[in-house]
TIZA-622452 format. One record per residue (C-alpha): residue number from 1; chain; x, y, z. Coordinates in nm, 3 decimals, m for minus. Layout:
TIZA-622452
@k=NUM; c=A; xx=X; yy=Y; zz=Z
...
//
This chain:
TIZA-622452
@k=1; c=A; xx=4.134; yy=m1.679; zz=7.436
@k=2; c=A; xx=3.975; yy=m1.890; zz=7.710
@k=3; c=A; xx=4.029; yy=m2.262; zz=7.763
@k=4; c=A; xx=3.792; yy=m2.474; zz=7.975
@k=5; c=A; xx=3.916; yy=m2.798; zz=8.135
@k=6; c=A; xx=3.650; yy=m3.035; zz=8.275
@k=7; c=A; xx=3.725; yy=m3.350; zz=8.474
@k=8; c=A; xx=3.433; yy=m3.577; zz=8.391
@k=9; c=A; xx=3.249; yy=m3.771; zz=8.662
@k=10; c=A; xx=2.984; yy=m4.036; zz=8.620
@k=11; c=A; xx=2.692; yy=m3.806; zz=8.709
@k=12; c=A; xx=2.759; yy=m3.533; zz=8.455
@k=13; c=A; xx=2.582; yy=m3.681; zz=8.154
@k=14; c=A; xx=2.211; yy=m3.743; zz=8.108
@k=15; c=A; xx=1.999; yy=m3.884; zz=7.827
@k=16; c=A; xx=1.660; yy=m3.752; zz=7.722
@k=17; c=A; xx=1.451; yy=m4.067; zz=7.679
@k=18; c=A; xx=1.158; yy=m4.121; zz=7.443
@k=19; c=A; xx=0.916; yy=m4.032; zz=7.725
@k=20; c=A; xx=1.088; yy=m3.693; zz=7.768
@k=21; c=A; xx=1.246; yy=m3.782; zz=8.104
@k=22; c=A; xx=1.616; yy=m3.695; zz=8.142
@k=23; c=A; xx=1.795; yy=m3.985; zz=8.307
@k=24; c=A; xx=2.153; yy=m3.978; zz=8.433
@k=25; c=A; xx=2.393; yy=m4.256; zz=8.326
@k=26; c=A; xx=2.542; yy=m4.273; zz=8.674
@k=27; c=A; xx=2.226; yy=m4.286; zz=8.888
@k=28; c=A; xx=2.094; yy=m4.615; zz=9.021
@k=29; c=A; xx=1.830; yy=m4.672; zz=9.287
@k=30; c=A; xx=1.906; yy=m4.600; zz=9.650
@k=31; c=A; xx=1.618; yy=m4.683; zz=9.890
@k=32; c=A; xx=1.769; yy=m4.470; zz=10.167
@k=33; c=A; xx=1.717; yy=m4.138; zz=9.988
@k=34; c=A; xx=1.457; yy=m4.231; zz=9.725
@k=35; c=A; xx=1.704; yy=m4.192; zz=9.438
@k=36; c=A; xx=1.536; yy=m4.306; zz=9.114
@k=37; c=A; xx=1.668; yy=m4.606; zz=8.920
@k=38; c=A; xx=1.782; yy=m4.426; zz=8.606
@k=39; c=A; xx=2.025; yy=m4.700; zz=8.506
@k=40; c=A; xx=1.752; yy=m4.965; zz=8.472
@k=41; c=A; xx=1.534; yy=m4.724; zz=8.273
@k=42; c=A; xx=1.822; yy=m4.641; zz=8.040
@k=43; c=A; xx=1.887; yy=m5.007; zz=7.962
@k=44; c=A; xx=1.514; yy=m5.042; zz=7.894
@k=45; c=A; xx=1.540; yy=m4.744; zz=7.658
@k=46; c=A; xx=1.790; yy=m4.950; zz=7.458
@k=47; c=A; xx=1.573; yy=m5.262; zz=7.493
@k=48; c=A; xx=1.847; yy=m5.436; zz=7.691
@k=49; c=A; xx=1.859; yy=m5.607; zz=8.028
@k=50; c=A; xx=2.061; yy=m5.441; zz=8.302
@k=51; c=A; xx=2.382; yy=m5.637; zz=8.378
@k=52; c=A; xx=2.464; yy=m5.756; zz=8.728
@k=53; c=A; xx=2.780; yy=m5.547; zz=8.769
@k=54; c=A; xx=2.790; yy=m5.278; zz=9.036
@k=55; c=A; xx=2.890; yy=m4.987; zz=8.808
@k=56; c=A; xx=2.733; yy=m4.919; zz=8.469
@k=57; c=A; xx=2.875; yy=m4.596; zz=8.335
@k=58; c=A; xx=3.138; yy=m4.745; zz=8.105
@k=59; c=A; xx=2.892; yy=m4.990; zz=7.947
@k=60; c=A; xx=2.601; yy=m4.745; zz=7.916
@k=61; c=A; xx=2.830; yy=m4.471; zz=7.784
@k=62; c=A; xx=2.960; yy=m4.699; zz=7.508
@k=63; c=A; xx=2.609; yy=m4.810; zz=7.411
@k=64; c=A; xx=2.473; yy=m4.457; zz=7.387
@k=65; c=A; xx=2.785; yy=m4.329; zz=7.211
@k=66; c=A; xx=2.753; yy=m4.601; zz=6.946
@k=67; c=A; xx=2.387; yy=m4.505; zz=6.903
@k=68; c=A; xx=2.472; yy=m4.133; zz=6.863
@k=69; c=A; xx=2.765; yy=m4.205; zz=6.635
@k=70; c=A; xx=2.559; yy=m4.434; zz=6.414
@k=71; c=A; xx=2.274; yy=m4.185; zz=6.385
@k=72; c=A; xx=2.509; yy=m3.882; zz=6.381
@k=73; c=A; xx=2.283; yy=m3.721; zz=6.638
@k=74; c=A; xx=2.388; yy=m3.614; zz=6.989
@k=75; c=A; xx=2.081; yy=m3.401; zz=7.057
@k=76; c=A; xx=1.946; yy=m3.637; zz=7.328
@k=77; c=A; xx=2.263; yy=m3.598; zz=7.540
@k=78; c=A; xx=2.224; yy=m3.359; zz=7.834
@k=79; c=A; xx=2.514; yy=m3.185; zz=8.010
@k=80; c=A; xx=2.374; yy=m3.185; zz=8.362
@k=81; c=A; xx=2.647; yy=m2.978; zz=8.529
@k=82; c=A; xx=2.827; yy=m2.803; zz=8.246
@k=83; c=A; xx=2.566; yy=m2.678; zz=8.000
@k=84; c=A; xx=2.522; yy=m2.345; zz=8.179
@k=85; c=A; xx=2.901; yy=m2.294; zz=8.197
@k=86; c=A; xx=2.960; yy=m2.367; zz=7.829
@k=87; c=A; xx=2.663; yy=m2.156; zz=7.717
@k=88; c=A; xx=2.771; yy=m1.848; zz=7.912
@k=89; c=A; xx=3.145; yy=m1.872; zz=7.859
@k=90; c=A; xx=3.099; yy=m1.930; zz=7.485
@k=91; c=A; xx=2.964; yy=m1.576; zz=7.473
@k=92; c=A; xx=3.263; yy=m1.449; zz=7.667
@k=93; c=A; xx=3.570; yy=m1.567; zz=7.477
@k=94; c=A; xx=3.569; yy=m1.946; zz=7.532
@k=95; c=A; xx=3.724; yy=m2.117; zz=7.230
@k=96; c=A; xx=3.837; yy=m2.461; zz=7.343
@k=97; c=A; xx=3.723; yy=m2.733; zz=7.585
@k=98; c=A; xx=3.930; yy=m3.022; zz=7.723
@k=99; c=A; xx=3.748; yy=m3.320; zz=7.873
@k=100; c=A; xx=3.943; yy=m3.546; zz=8.108
@k=101; c=A; xx=3.801; yy=m3.893; zz=8.165
@k=102; c=A; xx=3.925; yy=m4.228; zz=8.298
@k=103; c=A; xx=4.018; yy=m4.549; zz=8.118
@k=104; c=A; xx=4.183; yy=m4.758; zz=8.388
@k=105; c=A; xx=4.402; yy=m5.052; zz=8.277
@k=106; c=A; xx=4.259; yy=m5.401; zz=8.323
@k=107; c=A; xx=4.587; yy=m5.538; zz=8.459
@k=108; c=A; xx=4.592; yy=m5.286; zz=8.746
@k=109; c=A; xx=4.227; yy=m5.225; zz=8.833
@k=110; c=A; xx=3.949; yy=m5.476; zz=8.900
@k=111; c=A; xx=3.670; yy=m5.489; zz=8.644
@k=112; c=A; xx=3.424; yy=m5.383; zz=8.914
@k=113; c=A; xx=3.592; yy=m5.041; zz=8.929
@k=114; c=A; xx=3.679; yy=m5.014; zz=8.559
@k=115; c=A; xx=3.307; yy=m5.034; zz=8.484
@k=116; c=A; xx=3.278; yy=m4.687; zz=8.639
@k=117; c=A; xx=3.525; yy=m4.530; zz=8.392
@k=118; c=A; xx=3.411; yy=m4.216; zz=8.213
@k=119; c=A; xx=3.592; yy=m4.244; zz=7.878
@k=120; c=A; xx=3.264; yy=m4.282; zz=7.686
@k=121; c=A; xx=3.104; yy=m3.997; zz=7.878
@k=122; c=A; xx=3.379; yy=m3.768; zz=7.744
@k=123; c=A; xx=3.286; yy=m3.881; zz=7.392
@k=124; c=A; xx=2.918; yy=m3.812; zz=7.454
@k=125; c=A; xx=2.998; yy=m3.471; zz=7.600
@k=126; c=A; xx=3.229; yy=m3.385; zz=7.311
@k=127; c=A; xx=2.961; yy=m3.480; zz=7.060
@k=128; c=A; xx=2.700; yy=m3.272; zz=7.243
@k=129; c=A; xx=2.927; yy=m2.966; zz=7.274
@k=130; c=A; xx=3.015; yy=m2.973; zz=6.906
@k=131; c=A; xx=2.647; yy=m3.027; zz=6.821
@k=132; c=A; xx=2.532; yy=m2.716; zz=7.009
@k=133; c=A; xx=2.845; yy=m2.496; zz=6.985
@k=134; c=A; xx=3.002; yy=m2.557; zz=6.648
@k=135; c=A; xx=3.270; yy=m2.291; zz=6.696
@k=136; c=A; xx=3.420; yy=m2.462; zz=7.001
@k=137; c=A; xx=3.716; yy=m2.696; zz=6.966
@k=138; c=A; xx=3.695; yy=m3.004; zz=7.190
@k=139; c=A; xx=3.978; yy=m3.232; zz=7.298
@k=140; c=A; xx=3.934; yy=m3.557; zz=7.495
@k=141; c=A; xx=4.202; yy=m3.700; zz=7.719
@k=142; c=A; xx=4.137; yy=m4.022; zz=7.910
@k=143; c=A; xx=4.375; yy=m4.116; zz=8.192
@k=144; c=A; xx=4.496; yy=m4.474; zz=8.145
@k=145; c=A; xx=4.604; yy=m4.513; zz=8.506
@k=146; c=A; xx=4.454; yy=m4.604; zz=8.842
@k=147; c=A; xx=4.211; yy=m4.321; zz=8.917
@k=148; c=A; xx=4.316; yy=m4.320; zz=9.284
@k=149; c=A; xx=4.694; yy=m4.311; zz=9.226
@k=150; c=A; xx=4.772; yy=m3.946; zz=9.303
@k=151; c=A; xx=5.140; yy=m3.969; zz=9.210
@k=152; c=A; xx=5.062; yy=m4.115; zz=8.868
@k=153; c=A; xx=4.784; yy=m3.864; zz=8.808
@k=154; c=A; xx=5.011; yy=m3.569; zz=8.885
@k=155; c=A; xx=5.284; yy=m3.714; zz=8.662
@k=156; c=A; xx=5.031; yy=m3.739; zz=8.377
@k=157; c=A; xx=4.920; yy=m3.381; zz=8.430
@k=158; c=A; xx=5.278; yy=m3.257; zz=8.433
@k=159; c=A; xx=5.369; yy=m3.444; zz=8.115
@k=160; c=A; xx=5.055; yy=m3.359; zz=7.921
@k=161; c=A; xx=4.874; yy=m3.051; zz=8.049
@k=162; c=A; xx=5.172; yy=m2.838; zz=8.150
@k=163; c=A; xx=5.375; yy=m2.930; zz=7.843
@k=164; c=A; xx=5.083; yy=m2.887; zz=7.606
@k=165; c=A; xx=4.972; yy=m2.559; zz=7.759
@k=166; c=A; xx=5.320; yy=m2.407; zz=7.743
@k=167; c=A; xx=5.369; yy=m2.521; zz=7.382
@k=168; c=A; xx=5.018; yy=m2.410; zz=7.285
@k=169; c=A; xx=5.065; yy=m2.068; zz=7.440
@k=170; c=A; xx=5.368; yy=m2.008; zz=7.219
@k=171; c=A; xx=5.142; yy=m2.018; zz=6.913
@k=172; c=A; xx=4.811; yy=m1.896; zz=7.058
@k=173; c=A; xx=4.730; yy=m1.622; zz=7.305
@k=174; c=A; xx=4.572; yy=m1.806; zz=7.599
@k=175; c=A; xx=4.498; yy=m1.558; zz=7.875
@k=176; c=A; xx=4.245; yy=m1.749; zz=8.087
@k=177; c=A; xx=4.208; yy=m2.114; zz=8.188
@k=178; c=A; xx=3.877; yy=m2.221; zz=8.343
@k=179; c=A; xx=3.863; yy=m2.548; zz=8.537
@k=180; c=A; xx=3.553; yy=m2.742; zz=8.643
@k=181; c=A; xx=3.636; yy=m3.043; zz=8.860
@k=182; c=A; xx=3.324; yy=m3.093; zz=9.069
@k=183; c=A; xx=3.208; yy=m3.428; zz=8.932
@k=184; c=A; xx=3.525; yy=m3.640; zz=8.913
@k=185; c=A; xx=3.693; yy=m3.859; zz=9.174
@k=186; c=A; xx=3.882; yy=m3.662; zz=9.445
@k=187; c=A; xx=4.233; yy=m3.763; zz=9.334
@k=188; c=A; xx=4.178; yy=m3.637; zz=8.979
@k=189; c=A; xx=3.998; yy=m3.321; zz=9.093
@k=190; c=A; xx=4.254; yy=m3.215; zz=9.356
@k=191; c=A; xx=4.551; yy=m3.299; zz=9.134
@k=192; c=A; xx=4.416; yy=m3.071; zz=8.862
@k=193; c=A; xx=4.392; yy=m2.783; zz=9.108
@k=194; c=A; xx=4.750; yy=m2.838; zz=9.224
@k=195; c=A; xx=4.869; yy=m2.852; zz=8.864
@k=196; c=A; xx=4.687; yy=m2.533; zz=8.773
@k=197; c=A; xx=4.818; yy=m2.354; zz=9.082
@k=198; c=A; xx=5.166; yy=m2.384; zz=8.930
@k=199; c=A; xx=5.048; yy=m2.177; zz=8.632
@k=200; c=A; xx=4.887; yy=m1.878; zz=8.805
@k=201; c=A; xx=5.172; yy=m1.647; zz=8.699
@k=202; c=A; xx=5.137; yy=m1.742; zz=8.334
@k=203; c=A; xx=4.757; yy=m1.754; zz=8.305
@k=204; c=A; xx=4.449; yy=m1.633; zz=8.487
@k=205; c=A; xx=4.320; yy=m1.956; zz=8.642
@k=206; c=A; xx=3.953; yy=m1.953; zz=8.744
@k=207; c=A; xx=3.774; yy=m2.240; zz=8.914
@k=208; c=A; xx=3.409; yy=m2.280; zz=8.813
@k=209; c=A; xx=3.179; yy=m2.472; zz=9.045
@k=210; c=A; xx=2.833; yy=m2.570; zz=8.919
@k=211; c=A; xx=2.564; yy=m2.528; zz=9.184
@k=212; c=A; xx=2.367; yy=m2.852; zz=9.203
@k=213; c=A; xx=1.995; yy=m2.794; zz=9.157
@k=214; c=A; xx=1.764; yy=m2.852; zz=9.450
@k=215; c=A; xx=1.586; yy=m3.082; zz=9.422
@k=216; c=A; xx=1.813; yy=m3.288; zz=9.196
@k=217; c=A; xx=1.522; yy=m3.495; zz=9.064
@k=218; c=A; xx=1.175; yy=m3.374; zz=8.973
@k=219; c=A; xx=0.865; yy=m3.576; zz=8.890
@k=220; c=A; xx=0.546; yy=m3.728; zz=9.026
@k=221; c=A; xx=0.675; yy=m4.083; zz=9.081
@k=222; c=A; xx=1.013; yy=m4.263; zz=9.107
@k=223; c=A; xx=0.978; yy=m4.397; zz=8.753
@k=224; c=A; xx=0.910; yy=m4.047; zz=8.619
@k=225; c=A; xx=1.181; yy=m3.858; zz=8.809
@k=226; c=A; xx=1.390; yy=m3.642; zz=8.573
@k=227; c=A; xx=1.745; yy=m3.530; zz=8.651
@k=228; c=A; xx=1.763; yy=m3.150; zz=8.684
@k=229; c=A; xx=2.048; yy=m2.948; zz=8.533
@k=230; c=A; xx=2.259; yy=m2.685; zz=8.708
@k=231; c=A; xx=2.146; yy=m2.332; zz=8.621
@k=232; c=A; xx=2.414; yy=m2.133; zz=8.807
@k=233; c=A; xx=2.782; yy=m2.163; zz=8.892
@k=234; c=A; xx=3.037; yy=m1.990; zz=9.114
@k=235; c=A; xx=3.366; yy=m1.838; zz=9.000
@k=236; c=A; xx=3.683; yy=m1.819; zz=9.205
@k=237; c=A; xx=4.023; yy=m1.697; zz=9.089
@k=238; c=A; xx=4.291; yy=m1.936; zz=9.209
@k=239; c=A; xx=4.539; yy=m1.651; zz=9.250
@k=240; c=A; xx=4.331; yy=m1.541; zz=9.551
@k=241; c=A; xx=4.465; yy=m1.844; zz=9.739
@k=242; c=A; xx=4.815; yy=m1.695; zz=9.723
@k=243; c=A; xx=4.750; yy=m1.322; zz=9.761
@k=244; c=A; xx=4.750; yy=m1.312; zz=10.146
@k=245; c=A; xx=5.099; yy=m1.468; zz=10.138
@k=246; c=A; xx=5.233; yy=m1.256; zz=9.853
@k=247; c=A; xx=5.090; yy=m0.917; zz=9.948
@k=248; c=A; xx=5.372; yy=m0.839; zz=10.193
@k=249; c=A; xx=5.633; yy=m0.938; zz=9.933
@k=250; c=A; xx=5.476; yy=m0.707; zz=9.676
@k=251; c=A; xx=5.479; yy=m0.416; zz=9.921
@k=252; c=A; xx=5.835; yy=m0.485; zz=10.034
@k=253; c=A; xx=5.970; yy=m0.503; zz=9.678
@k=254; c=A; xx=5.785; yy=m0.185; zz=9.582
@k=255; c=A; xx=5.921; yy=0.007; zz=9.882
@k=256; c=A; xx=6.274; yy=m0.111; zz=9.801
@k=257; c=A; xx=6.234; yy=0.006; zz=9.443
@k=258; c=A; xx=6.276; yy=m0.345; zz=9.310
@k=259; c=A; xx=5.994; yy=m0.307; zz=9.059
@k=260; c=A; xx=6.099; yy=m0.616; zz=8.866
@k=261; c=A; xx=6.042; yy=m0.835; zz=9.172
@k=262; c=A; xx=5.714; yy=m0.658; zz=9.254
@k=263; c=A; xx=5.598; yy=m0.725; zz=8.898
@k=264; c=A; xx=5.675; yy=m1.096; zz=8.934
@k=265; c=A; xx=5.465; yy=m1.121; zz=9.252
@k=266; c=A; xx=5.182; yy=m0.921; zz=9.093
@k=267; c=A; xx=5.180; yy=m1.138; zz=8.780
@k=268; c=A; xx=4.937; yy=m1.388; zz=8.930
@k=269; c=A; xx=4.700; yy=m1.109; zz=9.041
@k=270; c=A; xx=4.711; yy=m0.882; zz=8.734
@k=271; c=A; xx=4.344; yy=m0.925; zz=8.650
@k=272; c=A; xx=4.238; yy=m0.821; zz=8.996
@k=273; c=A; xx=4.505; yy=m0.547; zz=9.030
@k=274; c=A; xx=4.553; yy=m0.454; zz=8.665
@k=275; c=A; xx=4.620; yy=m0.085; zz=8.741
@k=276; c=A; xx=4.905; yy=m0.164; zz=8.981
@k=277; c=A; xx=5.047; yy=m0.430; zz=8.750
@k=278; c=A; xx=5.066; yy=m0.181; zz=8.463
@k=279; c=A; xx=5.214; yy=0.089; zz=8.688
@k=280; c=A; xx=5.489; yy=m0.133; zz=8.825
@k=281; c=A; xx=5.572; yy=m0.229; zz=8.467
@k=282; c=A; xx=5.616; yy=0.138; zz=8.377
@k=283; c=A; xx=5.836; yy=0.194; zz=8.683
@k=284; c=A; xx=6.052; yy=m0.104; zz=8.593
@k=285; c=A; xx=6.097; yy=0.026; zz=8.237
@k=286; c=A; xx=6.167; yy=0.377; zz=8.364
@k=287; c=A; xx=6.483; yy=0.254; zz=8.536
@k=288; c=A; xx=6.641; yy=0.166; zz=8.204
@k=289; c=A; xx=6.428; yy=0.303; zz=7.919
@k=290; c=A; xx=6.358; yy=0.650; zz=7.783
@k=291; c=A; xx=6.110; yy=0.807; zz=8.025
@k=292; c=A; xx=5.961; yy=1.039; zz=7.764
@k=293; c=A; xx=5.798; yy=0.755; zz=7.570
@k=294; c=A; xx=5.684; yy=0.584; zz=7.892
@k=295; c=A; xx=5.513; yy=0.901; zz=8.014
@k=296; c=A; xx=5.331; yy=0.938; zz=7.683
@k=297; c=A; xx=5.212; yy=0.578; zz=7.703
@k=298; c=A; xx=5.088; yy=0.632; zz=8.058
@k=299; c=A; xx=4.907; yy=0.946; zz=7.944
@k=300; c=A; xx=4.732; yy=0.768; zz=7.659
@k=301; c=A; xx=4.681; yy=0.414; zz=7.792
@k=302; c=A; xx=4.688; yy=0.421; zz=8.174
@k=303; c=A; xx=4.540; yy=0.745; zz=8.304
@k=304; c=A; xx=4.218; yy=0.723; zz=8.095
@k=305; c=A; xx=4.134; yy=0.361; zz=8.190
@k=306; c=A; xx=3.810; yy=0.274; zz=8.366
@k=307; c=A; xx=3.998; yy=0.048; zz=8.607
@k=308; c=A; xx=4.207; yy=0.340; zz=8.735
@k=309; c=A; xx=3.887; yy=0.538; zz=8.794
@k=310; c=A; xx=3.767; yy=0.253; zz=9.014
@k=311; c=A; xx=4.076; yy=0.283; zz=9.236
@k=312; c=A; xx=4.149; yy=0.657; zz=9.245
@k=313; c=A; xx=3.940; yy=0.967; zz=9.303
@k=314; c=A; xx=3.849; yy=1.169; zz=8.993
@k=315; c=A; xx=4.017; yy=1.476; zz=9.150
@k=316; c=A; xx=4.343; yy=1.281; zz=9.185
@k=317; c=A; xx=4.337; yy=1.162; zz=8.825
@k=318; c=A; xx=4.260; yy=1.515; zz=8.706
@k=319; c=A; xx=4.559; yy=1.647; zz=8.901
@k=320; c=A; xx=4.787; yy=1.376; zz=8.758
@k=321; c=A; xx=4.678; yy=1.465; zz=8.405
@k=322; c=A; xx=4.802; yy=1.821; zz=8.463
@k=323; c=A; xx=5.159; yy=1.720; zz=8.547
@k=324; c=A; xx=5.400; yy=1.914; zz=8.326
@k=325; c=A; xx=5.606; yy=1.604; zz=8.252
@k=326; c=A; xx=5.316; yy=1.460; zz=8.052
@k=327; c=A; xx=5.359; yy=1.741; zz=7.801
@k=328; c=A; xx=5.612; yy=1.596; zz=7.556
@k=329; c=A; xx=5.739; yy=1.948; zz=7.481
@k=330; c=A; xx=5.829; yy=2.022; zz=7.846
@k=331; c=A; xx=6.179; yy=1.872; zz=7.819
@k=332; c=A; xx=6.305; yy=2.002; zz=8.152
@k=333; c=A; xx=6.007; yy=1.858; zz=8.342
@k=334; c=A; xx=6.060; yy=1.520; zz=8.177
@k=335; c=A; xx=6.432; yy=1.517; zz=8.266
@k=336; c=A; xx=6.356; yy=1.579; zz=8.633
@k=337; c=A; xx=6.136; yy=1.268; zz=8.642
@k=338; c=A; xx=6.458; yy=1.065; zz=8.649
@k=339; c=A; xx=6.504; yy=1.194; zz=9.004
@k=340; c=A; xx=6.260; yy=0.927; zz=9.129
@k=341; c=A; xx=6.556; yy=0.688; zz=9.138
@k=342; c=A; xx=6.768; yy=0.900; zz=9.372
@k=343; c=A; xx=6.587; yy=0.807; zz=9.700
@k=344; c=A; xx=6.575; yy=0.444; zz=9.585
@k=345; c=A; xx=6.953; yy=0.431; zz=9.545
@k=346; c=A; xx=7.005; yy=0.627; zz=9.869
@k=347; c=A; xx=6.773; yy=0.407; zz=10.080
@k=348; c=A; xx=6.950; yy=0.095; zz=9.959
@k=349; c=A; xx=7.291; yy=0.236; zz=10.052
@k=350; c=A; xx=7.404; yy=0.288; zz=9.692
@k=351; c=A; xx=7.505; yy=0.649; zz=9.751
@k=352; c=A; xx=7.743; yy=0.664; zz=9.455
@k=353; c=A; xx=7.459; yy=0.564; zz=9.221
@k=354; c=A; xx=7.236; yy=0.831; zz=9.379
@k=355; c=A; xx=7.508; yy=1.096; zz=9.336
@k=356; c=A; xx=7.566; yy=1.015; zz=8.969
@k=357; c=A; xx=7.192; yy=1.003; zz=8.903
@k=358; c=A; xx=7.163; yy=1.358; zz=9.035
@k=359; c=A; xx=7.471; yy=1.463; zz=8.836
@k=360; c=A; xx=7.334; yy=1.334; zz=8.506
@k=361; c=A; xx=6.997; yy=1.499; zz=8.570
@k=362; c=A; xx=7.161; yy=1.836; zz=8.628
@k=363; c=A; xx=7.390; yy=1.789; zz=8.329
@k=364; c=A; xx=7.102; yy=1.704; zz=8.094
@k=365; c=A; xx=6.886; yy=1.986; zz=8.232
@k=366; c=A; xx=7.162; yy=2.247; zz=8.198
@k=367; c=A; xx=7.243; yy=2.131; zz=7.845
@k=368; c=A; xx=6.878; yy=2.192; zz=7.764
@k=369; c=A; xx=6.892; yy=2.545; zz=7.911
@k=370; c=A; xx=6.891; yy=2.826; zz=7.654
@k=371; c=A; xx=6.998; yy=3.165; zz=7.795
@k=372; c=A; xx=6.808; yy=3.481; zz=7.705
@k=373; c=A; xx=6.967; yy=3.659; zz=7.401
@k=374; c=A; xx=6.979; yy=3.981; zz=7.602
@k=375; c=A; xx=7.226; yy=3.817; zz=7.844
@k=376; c=A; xx=7.472; yy=3.711; zz=7.576
//
C-alpha cells in the first residue's frame, strides 16, 4: 500500500465563496505584488469583521471548520496544492493520508505567531479528503511545539512517525511512502525529509512537489481574483540522493562475492534496480540453499520479467533460457552451478574453502554418474 504524508502550510486550503471565487485562508493583501485580500473577503463571507492580528489562519480555519462540521458539508473546501496528488495517487494504490499541522503552545510562542497555526487547516483538509475519496483513511497530527525548534521537531518525528511506521508495517504491507512538504515552514519540511531519509532501506520514499500554477490568481479585478490550484506535480525518489555514494559499495561487495552486503546497499534502490536486487538475492541464497529450487524460481519469475527485458538484449535472455541447468532433470548441470563459489573463495584467500567446494562438486557429480550396462 501507499501512504501519503503532507506537512500543511497556511496557503494550502481555499474556500469556494458564494460568488464562486476560491479564496485562500492564508492570503492577505500585498500592495507590492498586487496580491488580493482574500482574508478580508473570507471574513465578509462569514459576515464577520476582520480582526487586527497579523496572522489569520488559525482563527479562519476554526470558523470554517465549525461551519463545515455543523452542516456536515466540506464541499466548499479546496485543496489548492494537493488535490491533483490525491486524485492521481488514489488510482495508484494510495490508501492512507497523514496531515501534519502546527498547534504551538501559548506559554512558549507569542500569540502573534500562534495565530498562523495550521491545526484547523488539517481538519478542513481531512474533511475534504474523506468527502471526495471515501476509501482513503486520514490521520491528523498537530505538532504542539515551537514550529522553528528543529531539535524538538526531529524528536517528535522520531517518537511518532518512525515508531508508528515500524509498528504499522508489522501488520500492514506498506511499500511506498509519499511525502509532500512544499507548503509548511522550513524547519518542519526539512526535518520530515531527514526523518524519511532514515527509512529508504525499509520503504520506497518518494517526494512529491506540486507545481504552483502561473498565474496563481486569476480574475478581472483584485476583488474577483480566484486562487488557482496546482494541476501537475514532480516526483523524486529519495534513494537517488544516496545512490552516487553507494554505487561503489554495491560494486565492491558484488565483486567480492559478498552478496548479502550488496543486497543491503541495493535495498534502498530496489524499485529502480529491481532486476539486480532480485538477482543478488538469488546469489545470496545460492551460497547456502538448494540451487535447484533457486534456478527454477529464476526460470519462472526472473527471466520472463518485463524489467529484465528493459536491461538486457533479447538475444542474451534467449541464450540464458537455454542453459542446461534450468532443466530440473539435468542433475549434473545443476550440480556444477555450485562451482560459482570457487573463484569467490579463491579470490578472498580462502583456498581451503575453494578446494572443498570443488571436492564436494566432484563427489556429488560422480555419485550421480551411472555407468553404461555394457561396461559392467
